[in-house]
N, C-alpha and C positions, 0 to 999 in steps of 0.2 A: 635593801633586803629584812627578811623577817626574822625575829627569834628563833630560838629552837623552841622554847616556853610559847610562845604564841603559834606555830606550825602546830604541836601538839594540839593545842586548843581547836585550831579551825579543822585541823583532821577527825578530832572526835565529834565535832558538829557535822562536819560530812558523813561522817561512816554513821551518825544516827539519825540522817535525812529519810523520808518515807521512800521507800521499795522505787517509787515512780521517778524519782532523780536520780539518773543514768550518769555512771564517770567510769571511762577507761575501762570495760568489764576485762575480764580473763579471756583469754583466746577461747580457752576449752568450753566457755559458757555459752560463745557468739551461736546459736545450733547450724549458720552458713558456713563456719571454720573449721576446720580439722581440730581435732585434740592438738595439745601442744606435746610437743617429741622432744623440745630441746629445754635442757634444765637452766634456770637462772643463775645458779653456782656453775660456773661450765668450770670452770677449772680447781673446784673443789676436793677433785680426785687425781691432781697433781699435774694435770696433763698443762700441755706448755699451751699459753697462746696462739690463735694462728699468726700469720705476718701481718695483717691490714684488716680492717674494719669488713673488706668484700668478700673474707674467709671466714667472718662469724656466721655460725652454722644456721639454716632457716628451719623453720617447722614445715613438717610433710606437705608436701602438693603446691607449695610457693616457689617463685622463681623471683633474682632480680630485675627489677625494673631496669631496661636499656637506659643507658646515659651517653649521651654523646660524645666522642671522643676528644678532650681538652675544656670538657664544659666543668662547672664549680662540681656537680654531682659526682661525675666519674673521678674529680679529685679527692672528694671528702671519702669516698669508696676505695680509694688506695692509700689511703692514710693508714701508716705504720702503727702497729700494737706493742708494746712495753710488754718483756716477758715479765718483770712483777708488776703483778695485778695490784697491789696497794695505792692510794691514794697518795701523795705527799703534798706538804703544802710550799710556799714557796721558800721558806727558810727550812727546808730539811724536813722538817717534825711530819709526823704521818698525822692525818685526819683524823679526828676524835671519832667519826662515822664512818666505818668501814665497810656500811653494808648498802651502799648506794648505787657502787659499782658492776658493771660487769665484765667491762676492759677497761684499759688505760690507753689514751693514747701517747705516741709518742712523741712530743711536740713542746717547745719550751714553753715555761710556765713562768720565766724571768725570776728573779731574787729581790722582786721588790714586792708588797702585796695591793697590788695594783691588777692583776688579770683575772679578775672575777668574772660575772658573767655574761653582761654582754661584750665584755671586755675580749672572754674568751670567743664569742661568735666573730667579732671584729679581728681578731688575729686570725680565724681559719681563714676568713672570707679574703683579709687582707696577704697572706700568706698563699692563698691561691693566687692571686693574682702578681705578685712578686714574683712566684715561680714560673709565672706563664708570661713573663714579660709585659703585663698589661700597665708598667707603670703610673700612667697617665689617670688611669682608673681609680688610684687607690687614693679615697677622701673621704674623710667624716667629717660629721658636724661636732662639735662643741655639745653642752648644754644649753649655754647661751645663744646659741645660732651661729656662731663660725666657725667657716670649712676650716678645715686643717688638710690639707693636702699635701702629698708627699713629692710632690713635683718642686711647690715653694721651698717644702723644708729642701731640698736637694743642692735648691738654688740658695740656701743658706738664711733665707726666712724661719724665723723662730715665732712661736706664738706667746706673746707675754700677756702678764693679767694686768690692765688700766683701769681704773675707777671702775672696778666689779665688771670686766668686760674684756675678752681675749683682742688681743691685736696683733697684726702679723707686722713683724720689724724685722728688717735684714741686720744680721748683727753675727754670722757665721760664715765660716769657709765655705763655701759649695764641698757636698761630701756625696758618696754613692757607696753600695755594697753591705753588706750585712750590717755591719754596726752601726751606719747609718742608717739603714730600716729600722734595727731595735731602738734607736733613742727615738726614733720617729714614733713607733708604737707607744712605747712609755708615756710620751708626751699624749697621743689620741687617748689612752687608758687613764691616764688623770684626768679631762675635761670632759670626756665623753660619758655615757651611762645607758640603763635602758630607758629614759626617757627621751634622749636623743637621739639614740638607734632605731627607736619604735617610729620618730616622725620619716626617717629615710626608708624605712620598709611600705611594700605596699599590699593590701590586706590580700587574703588567699579565703574566699567567700566558701567553698567545699573541701572540709577534710579528707573528703574522699579522694580527690585530686592530688593529694599532698605528693610532694618531691624533694629528692634530696638537696640541703640547701634552705630548704624550709625553714621559717624558725619562729617556733611557742614564744611569745613576750609579753609581759605585761611592764611599759612602763611608767615609771614615778619610784616614788619611795614610800611605802617599798617597791620593789620590782625585781622581776627575773627574767631571763632570758634561755632557751634550750634550742639546738640547732638538732635538723632532721639529718642524721648521717646516712639513711639508706633506705630502699625501699624495695618490698616485693610484692609480689601481683600473684592470686591464684588465677585457676581460669574461668572463674564467675567473673574477674575483674577486680576482688575485693583486695584491698593493700593492707600490707602492714610495714610499721616503720619504726626505726631505732632514733634515741634521742643521746645526745652529750651536751654536755653543761660543766663549767667550773662553777665555783659559788665562793664563798665569804668564808675565812679568809681566801688567798687568792690561791690556788690550788692545780693538781694534774688535770686537764680538762680530759673527762671520762664518760664512760657509755654506759646509759644510765638502765638499771634492771625495771621492768616493770613491776608495781607491787601489787598491782592485780591481776597479774598474770603469771603462769609458770614459765616464761619465755620470756626474754629482755624486749618481744615486738609486742608493739602496740598497734591493735585496730584502728584503721582509718574510719571508721564509718562511726564511731564514736557517738554518743551527742551528750549535752551537758557539762560536765567536768572532765579534764584528764588528769589524772593522779599520777603525778611522777613522786619519786622518794622525798624529795625535800621541797615540793613548789606546788599548787594547784592551779592548773590554766583554763580557762575558757574556751571552749570551740574556735568560738569569735576571735581568738590571738592570734590567730595564725598567719605570717606574714611572708615574705618571700621580697627579696634584693632586687630591686628596680633591673 
């Protein structure tokens, strides 16, 4: 991850680049997109958040892109939101920066400093597979390339570090259920990261075809990942999207504001850089699960 001081420096550099350098421009400045109508600070007037991501308001002229029943995109759209719109760390303390979030997902953060950026993406995809009983598909690679699959975990295999590499060892009783799944995810979070996750995903070459469940990811150290939670489209076929992230330290997964616009929705037709509240991505860093 990048330090706050380094990010500030990077942001200053970006904002002082020539006007020909374009990044996630505000919706209102895109001539073919209607002026924004939904404020970034949706709940500043004391209104309660909607029940789920699918209830977050849209700019005028847009409708949500249909998602097949049972798909990852439909599941993300149904994700419940917390009524408390503050972001808390894994230890219960408030995050220092309370200006990045538009809404907060009602999903576990855990009580350890593990569920950070790539881990939040893994959490959401793994939870989707778990809740839809696709247990055989729950598998993620560690940074060293070791496959950590949930089927093996349920059978009693554990992933142990030996001679600087993870190895699978049968050393526990067979398990199932929420506690078994939670312990598995903690192990995955401990050994996976943006580098390993980036290698598991397939590139999406055209951001204008973005879909819920896609991921903007920069693998490595520093690196970061944010997930597309929802996508909408207007009559001209122009898409906009919502992003969610966790960060360092581990914290509530939250829907991000768009710092370059008046709403939290980002335009899919951007070129150059995508400016989010705590990271800057390239357009070429969009990917999808296989």
